[in-house]
DSSP file (Angstrom, degrees, kcal/mol; ACC not computed):
  #  RESIDUE AA STRUCTURE BP1 BP2  ACC     N-H-->O    O-->H-N    N-H-->O    O-->H-N    TCO  KAPPA ALPHA  PHI   PSI    X-CA   Y-CA   Z-CA
    1    1 A M              0   0    0      0, 0.0     2,-0.2     0, 0.0     0, 0.0   0.000 360.0 360.0 360.0 140.0   37.8    0.5   44.1
    2    2 A A        -     0   0    0      1,-0.1     3,-0.0     2,-0.0     4,-0.0  -0.554 360.0-153.7 -79.3 144.7   37.3    0.8   40.4
    3    3 A T  S    S+     0   0    0     -2,-0.2     2,-0.3     1,-0.1    -1,-0.1   0.459  79.0  48.4 -93.9  -2.8   38.5    4.0   38.7
    4    4 A R  S    S-     0   0    0      3,-0.0     2,-0.2     0, 0.0    -1,-0.1  -0.991  85.9-112.0-140.2 145.4   36.0    3.7   35.9
    5    5 A K        -     0   0    0     -2,-0.3     2,-0.1     1,-0.1    -2,-0.0  -0.497  44.9-100.0 -74.3 144.1   32.3    3.0   35.6
    6    6 A A        -     0   0    0     -2,-0.2     2,-0.3     1,-0.1    -1,-0.1  -0.379  38.8-114.4 -65.8 140.4   31.3   -0.3   34.1
    7    7 A A        -     0   0    0     -2,-0.1     2,-0.1    -3,-0.1    -1,-0.1  -0.590  31.1-156.1 -79.6 134.1   30.2   -0.1   30.4
    8    8 A G        -     0   0    0     -2,-0.3     2,-0.4     1,-0.1    -1,-0.0  -0.354  24.1 -92.5 -96.5-177.5   26.6   -0.9   29.7
    9    9 A T        -     0   0    0     -2,-0.1     2,-0.4     2,-0.0    -1,-0.1  -0.785  31.3-126.5 -99.6 143.5   25.0   -2.1   26.5
   10   10 A A        -     0   0    0     -2,-0.4     3,-0.3     1,-0.1     0, 0.0  -0.727  17.0-165.9 -87.2 135.9   23.5    0.3   23.9
   11   11 A K  S    S+     0   0    0     -2,-0.4     3,-0.3     1,-0.2    -1,-0.1   0.640  77.1  55.5 -97.1 -16.6   19.9   -0.6   23.0
   12   12 A N  S    S+     0   0    0      1,-0.2    -1,-0.2     3,-0.0    -2,-0.0  -0.082  73.2  99.0-113.3  36.1   19.4    1.5   19.9
   13   13 A L        +     0   0    0     -3,-0.3     2,-0.2     2,-0.1    -1,-0.2   0.659  62.1  87.0 -94.2 -16.8   22.2    0.4   17.6
   14   14 A T        -     0   0    0     -3,-0.3     2,-0.4     1,-0.0    -3,-0.0  -0.584  68.0-141.8 -86.6 148.2   20.2   -2.1   15.4
   15   15 A D        -     0   0    0     -2,-0.2     2,-0.1     1,-0.0    -2,-0.1  -0.853  14.0-126.0-109.6 142.7   18.4   -0.9   12.3
   16   16 A S        -     0   0    0     -2,-0.4    -1,-0.0     1,-0.1     0, 0.0  -0.459  32.6 -96.6 -84.5 160.2   15.0   -2.2   11.2
   17   17 A N        -     0   0    0     -2,-0.1    -1,-0.1     1,-0.1     2,-0.0  -0.415  42.9-102.4 -73.8 149.7   14.3   -3.6    7.8
   18   18 A P        -     0   0    0      0, 0.0    -1,-0.1     0, 0.0     0, 0.0  -0.341  21.5-138.2 -69.9 157.0   12.8   -1.3    5.1
   19   19 A Q        -     0   0    0      2,-0.0    -2,-0.0    -2,-0.0     0, 0.0   0.696  16.6-146.0 -93.5 -20.4    9.1   -1.7    4.4
   20   20 A Y        +     0   0    0      1,-0.1     2,-0.1    19,-0.0    19,-0.0   0.911  37.2 165.1  55.6  48.6    9.1   -1.5    0.5
   21   21 A L        +     0   0    0     17,-0.1     2,-0.2     3,-0.0    19,-0.2  -0.437  19.3  67.5 -88.2 166.4    5.7    0.3    0.4
   22   22 A G  E    S-A   39   0A   0     17,-2.9    17,-2.6    -2,-0.1     2,-0.4  -0.681  86.2 -25.2 124.0-172.6    4.2    2.1   -2.7
   23   23 A I  E     +A   38   0A   0     15,-0.2    15,-0.3    -2,-0.2     3,-0.1  -0.642  44.6 177.8 -81.4 125.7    2.9    1.5   -6.2
   24   24 A K  S    S+     0   0    0     13,-2.3     2,-0.4    -2,-0.4    14,-0.2   0.783  73.0  35.8 -97.6 -34.9    4.4   -1.6   -7.8
   25   25 A K  S    S-     0   0    0     12,-1.7    -1,-0.3    10,-0.1     3,-0.1  -0.988  81.2-148.2-122.8 127.0    2.5   -1.5  -11.1
   26   26 A H    >   -     0   0    0     -2,-0.4     3,-1.9     1,-0.2    41,-0.3  -0.309  37.0 -63.0 -92.9 174.5    1.8    1.9  -12.7
   27   27 A D  T 3  S+     0   0    0      1,-0.3    41,-0.2    -2,-0.1    -1,-0.2  -0.318 120.8  15.2 -59.7 127.1   -1.1    3.2  -14.9
   28   28 A G  T 3  S+     0   0    0     39,-2.8    -1,-0.3     1,-0.3     2,-0.2   0.314  89.8 134.3  92.7  -7.8   -1.4    1.4  -18.2
   29   29 A E    <   -     0   0    0     -3,-1.9    38,-2.1    38,-0.1     2,-0.4  -0.494  57.9-119.7 -76.7 145.4    0.9   -1.6  -17.3
   30   30 A V  E     -D   66   0B   0     36,-0.2     2,-0.3    -2,-0.2    36,-0.2  -0.720  37.0-178.0 -85.6 131.1   -0.3   -5.1  -18.2
   31   31 A V  E     -D   65   0B   0     34,-3.0    34,-1.9    -2,-0.4     2,-0.2  -0.882  18.0-138.9-127.2 157.6   -0.7   -7.3  -15.2
   32   32 A S    >   -     0   0    0     -2,-0.3     3,-1.7    32,-0.2    29,-0.2  -0.671  46.7 -69.5-108.6 171.4   -1.7  -11.0  -14.7
   33   33 A A  T 3  S+     0   0    0      1,-0.2    29,-0.2    -2,-0.2    30,-0.1  -0.343 118.8  21.1 -63.6 134.7   -3.9  -12.4  -12.0
   34   34 A G  T 3  S+     0   0    0     27,-3.3    -1,-0.2     1,-0.3    28,-0.1   0.289  85.4 141.8  92.6  -9.1   -2.4  -12.3   -8.5
   35   35 A N    <   -     0   0    0     -3,-1.7    26,-2.0     1,-0.1     2,-0.5  -0.347  56.4-115.7 -65.5 145.7    0.1   -9.6   -9.2
   36   36 A I  E     + B   0  60A   0     24,-0.2    24,-0.2     1,-0.2     3,-0.1  -0.727  34.1 176.0 -81.6 124.3    0.7   -7.0   -6.5
   37   37 A L  E     +     0   0A   0     22,-2.9   -13,-2.3    -2,-0.5   -12,-1.7   0.799  64.3   2.2 -95.3 -35.4   -0.4   -3.6   -7.6
   38   38 A L  E     -AB  23  59A   0     21,-1.4    21,-2.3   -15,-0.3     2,-0.4  -0.983  52.7-154.2-158.1 136.1    0.2   -1.5   -4.5
   39   39 A K  E     +A   22   0A   0    -17,-2.6   -17,-2.9    -2,-0.3     2,-0.3  -0.972  33.6 152.8-114.1 132.5    1.5   -2.0   -0.9
   40   40 A Q        -     0   0    0     -2,-0.4     2,-0.6    16,-0.4    -2,-0.0  -0.945  46.3-118.7-150.9 165.1    0.2    0.4    1.7
   41   41 A R  S    S-     0   0    0     -2,-0.3     3,-0.1    16,-0.0    16,-0.1  -0.969  89.4  -7.7-110.1 115.8   -0.5    0.9    5.4
   42   42 A G  S    S-     0   0    0     -2,-0.6     2,-1.0    14,-0.1     3,-0.3  -0.248 106.8 -60.0  83.4 178.1   -4.2    1.6    5.8
   43   43 A S  S    S+     0   0    0      1,-0.2    -1,-0.1    -2,-0.1    14,-0.1  -0.505  71.5 142.9-101.1  65.3   -6.6    2.1    2.9
   44   44 A K  S    S+     0   0    0     -2,-1.0    41,-0.6    -3,-0.1     2,-0.3   0.898  78.3  35.8 -65.7 -40.7   -5.1    5.2    1.2
   45   45 A Y  E    S-e   85   0B   0     -3,-0.3     2,-0.3    12,-0.2    41,-0.2  -0.874  86.4-136.3-109.3 147.0   -6.1    3.6   -2.1
   46   46 A E  E     -e   86   0B   0     39,-2.7    41,-2.4    -2,-0.3     2,-0.5  -0.729  20.1-113.4 -99.1 152.4   -9.3    1.5   -2.5
   47   47 A A  E     +e   87   0B   0     -2,-0.3    41,-0.2    39,-0.2     3,-0.1  -0.759  43.3 179.4 -82.5 124.4   -9.6   -1.7   -4.4
   48   48 A G    >   -     0   0    0     39,-2.8     3,-1.3    -2,-0.5    40,-0.2   0.157  42.5 -15.3-101.9-142.3  -11.8   -1.2   -7.5
   49   49 A K  T 3  S+     0   0    0      1,-0.3    40,-2.1     3,-0.0    -1,-0.3  -0.400 129.8   2.3 -68.6 138.0  -12.9   -3.5  -10.3
   50   50 A N  T 3  S+     0   0    0      1,-0.2    12,-3.2    38,-0.2    13,-0.8   0.728 112.9  99.2  58.8  27.9  -11.0   -6.8  -10.7
   51   51 A T  E <   -C   61   0A   0     -3,-1.3     2,-0.3    10,-0.3    10,-0.2  -0.915  49.9-166.9-133.8 162.8   -8.9   -6.1   -7.6
   52   52 A Y  E     -C   60   0A   0      8,-1.8     8,-2.7    -2,-0.3     2,-0.3  -0.991  23.1-109.4-149.9 156.8   -8.9   -7.2   -4.0
   53   53 A F  E     -C   59   0A   0     -2,-0.3     6,-0.2     6,-0.2     2,-0.1  -0.630  24.5-145.4 -83.7 139.9   -7.3   -6.3   -0.6
   54   54 A G    >   -     0   0    0      4,-2.9     3,-1.4    -2,-0.3    -1,-0.0  -0.354  40.7 -90.8 -86.2-178.6   -4.8   -8.6    1.1
   55   55 A K  T 3  S+     0   0    0      1,-0.3    -2,-0.0     2,-0.1    -1,-0.0   0.728 128.5  47.6 -72.0 -19.9   -4.8   -8.8    4.9
   56   56 A D  T 3  S-     0   0    0      2,-0.1   -16,-0.4   -15,-0.0    -1,-0.3  -0.029 127.2 -94.8-107.7  30.3   -2.2   -6.0    5.2
   57   57 A Y  S <  S+     0   0    0     -3,-1.4     2,-0.3     1,-0.3   -12,-0.2   0.611  75.8 150.9  67.8  16.0   -4.1   -3.6    2.7
   58   58 A T        -     0   0    0    -19,-0.1    -4,-2.9   -15,-0.0     2,-0.5  -0.620  41.9-135.4 -74.2 135.5   -2.0   -4.8   -0.2
   59   59 A I  E     -BC  38  53A   0    -21,-2.3   -22,-2.9    -2,-0.3   -21,-1.4  -0.842  25.1-174.4 -98.9 127.1   -4.0   -4.5   -3.5
   60   60 A H  E     -BC  36  52A   0     -8,-2.7    -8,-1.8    -2,-0.5     2,-0.4  -0.768  27.2-109.5-115.2 159.5   -3.8   -7.5   -5.9
   61   61 A A  E     - C   0  51A   0    -26,-2.0   -27,-3.3    -2,-0.3   -10,-0.3  -0.759  18.6-165.8 -88.4 133.9   -5.1   -8.1   -9.4
   62   62 A K  S    S+     0   0    0    -12,-3.2     2,-0.2    -2,-0.4   -11,-0.2   0.865  75.2  13.7 -82.5 -40.8   -8.0  -10.6   -9.7
   63   63 A T  S    S-     0   0    0    -13,-0.8     2,-0.3   -31,-0.1   -29,-0.1  -0.757  90.0 -89.8-128.1 172.0   -7.8  -11.0  -13.5
   64   64 A E  S    S+     0   0    0     -2,-0.2     2,-0.3   -31,-0.1    28,-0.2  -0.620  71.5  92.8 -85.3 149.0   -5.3  -10.1  -16.2
   65   65 A G  E    S-D   31   0B   0    -34,-1.9   -34,-3.0    -2,-0.3     2,-0.4  -0.978  73.5 -44.8 164.4-159.2   -5.6   -6.7  -17.9
   66   66 A K  E     -DF  30  90B   0     24,-2.6    24,-3.1    -2,-0.3     2,-0.3  -0.827  50.8-117.7-106.8 144.7   -4.3   -3.1  -17.7
   67   67 A V  E     - F   0  89B   0    -38,-2.1   -39,-2.8    -2,-0.4     2,-0.4  -0.587  30.7-174.7 -79.7 138.1   -4.0   -1.1  -14.5
   68   68 A K  E     - F   0  88B   0     20,-2.6    20,-2.7    -2,-0.3     2,-0.5  -0.980  11.8-155.8-137.3 122.1   -6.1    2.1  -14.3
   69   69 A F  E     + F   0  87B   0     -2,-0.4     2,-0.2    18,-0.2    18,-0.2  -0.860  26.3 162.3 -97.0 128.2   -6.0    4.6  -11.4
   70   70 A T  E     - F   0  86B   0     16,-2.6    16,-3.0    -2,-0.5     2,-0.4  -0.799  30.4-127.8-133.2 175.9   -9.1    6.7  -11.0
   71   71 A E  E     - F   0  85B   0     -2,-0.2     2,-0.3    14,-0.2    14,-0.2  -0.969  17.7-167.2-125.7 145.8  -10.8    8.9   -8.3
   72   72 A K  E     - F   0  84B   0     12,-2.6    12,-3.1    -2,-0.4     2,-0.3  -0.965  25.4-113.5-129.4 152.2  -14.3    8.7   -7.0
   73   73 A R  E     - F   0  83B   0     -2,-0.3     2,-0.4    10,-0.2    10,-0.2  -0.650  30.9-167.4 -85.6 138.7  -16.2   11.1   -4.9
   74   74 A H  E     - F   0  82B   0      8,-2.9     8,-2.2    -2,-0.3     2,-0.5  -0.992  16.9-131.9-131.2 130.9  -17.1   10.1   -1.4
   75   75 A M  E     - F   0  81B   0     -2,-0.4     6,-0.2     6,-0.2     2,-0.1  -0.711  21.6-147.3 -85.2 125.9  -19.6   11.8    1.0
   76   76 A N    >   -     0   0    0      4,-3.2     3,-1.3    -2,-0.5    -1,-0.0  -0.311  29.4-102.9 -80.7 172.3  -18.3   12.4    4.5
   77   77 A F  T 3  S+     0   0    0      1,-0.3    -1,-0.1     2,-0.1    -2,-0.0   0.741 121.0  57.9 -70.4 -22.1  -20.5   12.3    7.6
   78   78 A D  T 3  S-     0   0    0      2,-0.1    -1,-0.3     1,-0.0     3,-0.1   0.081 122.3-103.7 -95.7  25.2  -20.6   16.1    7.8
   79   79 A N  S <  S+     0   0    0     -3,-1.3     2,-0.3     1,-0.2    -2,-0.1   0.785  80.7 128.5  60.0  33.8  -22.1   16.3    4.2
   80   80 A T        -     0   0    0     -6,-0.0    -4,-3.2     2,-0.0     2,-0.3  -0.880  57.1-119.4-113.2 152.3  -18.8   17.3    2.5
   81   81 A W  E     - F   0  75B   0     -2,-0.3     2,-0.3    -6,-0.2    -6,-0.2  -0.647  27.3-176.3 -92.9 146.9  -17.3   15.6   -0.5
   82   82 A K  E     - F   0  74B   0     -8,-2.2    -8,-2.9    -2,-0.3     2,-0.4  -0.997  24.0-124.9-139.9 140.6  -13.9   14.0   -0.5
   83   83 A K  E     - F   0  73B   0     -2,-0.3     2,-0.4   -10,-0.2   -10,-0.2  -0.735  23.3-161.8 -89.2 135.2  -12.0   12.3   -3.4
   84   84 A K  E     - F   0  72B   0    -12,-3.1   -12,-2.6    -2,-0.4     2,-0.3  -0.956  16.7-127.7-117.1 133.7  -10.9    8.7   -2.9
   85   85 A K  E     -eF  45  71B   0    -41,-0.6   -39,-2.7    -2,-0.4     2,-0.4  -0.638  27.9-167.6 -82.9 136.4   -8.2    7.1   -5.0
   86   86 A V  E     -eF  46  70B   0    -16,-3.0   -16,-2.6    -2,-0.3     2,-0.5  -0.968  14.1-148.8-129.0 139.0   -9.2    3.8   -6.6
   87   87 A V  E     +eF  47  69B   0    -41,-2.4   -39,-2.8    -2,-0.4     2,-0.3  -0.943  24.3 176.8-108.1 125.2   -7.1    1.1   -8.4
   88   88 A N  E     - F   0  68B   0    -20,-2.7   -20,-2.6    -2,-0.5     2,-0.5  -0.853  26.2-142.8-122.5 158.1   -8.8   -0.9  -11.1
   89   89 A V  E     - F   0  67B   0    -40,-2.1     2,-0.6    -2,-0.3   -22,-0.2  -0.986  18.7-153.6-120.0 119.5   -7.8   -3.6  -13.6
   90   90 A I  E     - F   0  66B   0    -24,-3.1   -24,-2.6    -2,-0.5     2,-0.2  -0.818  10.8-155.5 -95.8 122.0   -9.5   -3.2  -17.0
   91   91 A T              0   0    0     -2,-0.6   -26,-0.2   -26,-0.2   -41,-0.0  -0.556 360.0 360.0 -92.5 159.5   -9.8   -6.4  -19.0
   92   92 A G              0   0    0    -28,-0.2    -1,-0.2    -2,-0.2   -27,-0.1   0.433 360.0 360.0  99.9 360.0  -10.1   -6.7  -22.7
């Protein structure tokens, strides 16, 4: 008979990789076409002028210019207003 219980394996010892989410280019910074402006989960920020969404809600610049963060008013289904954050690239 064994005097000690057999040791099992621990399942929660490995750590997952960081996600590196957040704003990559801030307000007023000059960007070129294709630059990543923001990485997010879900559409917390909307893609505005001269920007587009990637497949994982990452916002990229379509053209070169300066980054501009704005807010727009959005009507909810219960007739209340909500502010939505928008990322734009201003050319010129």
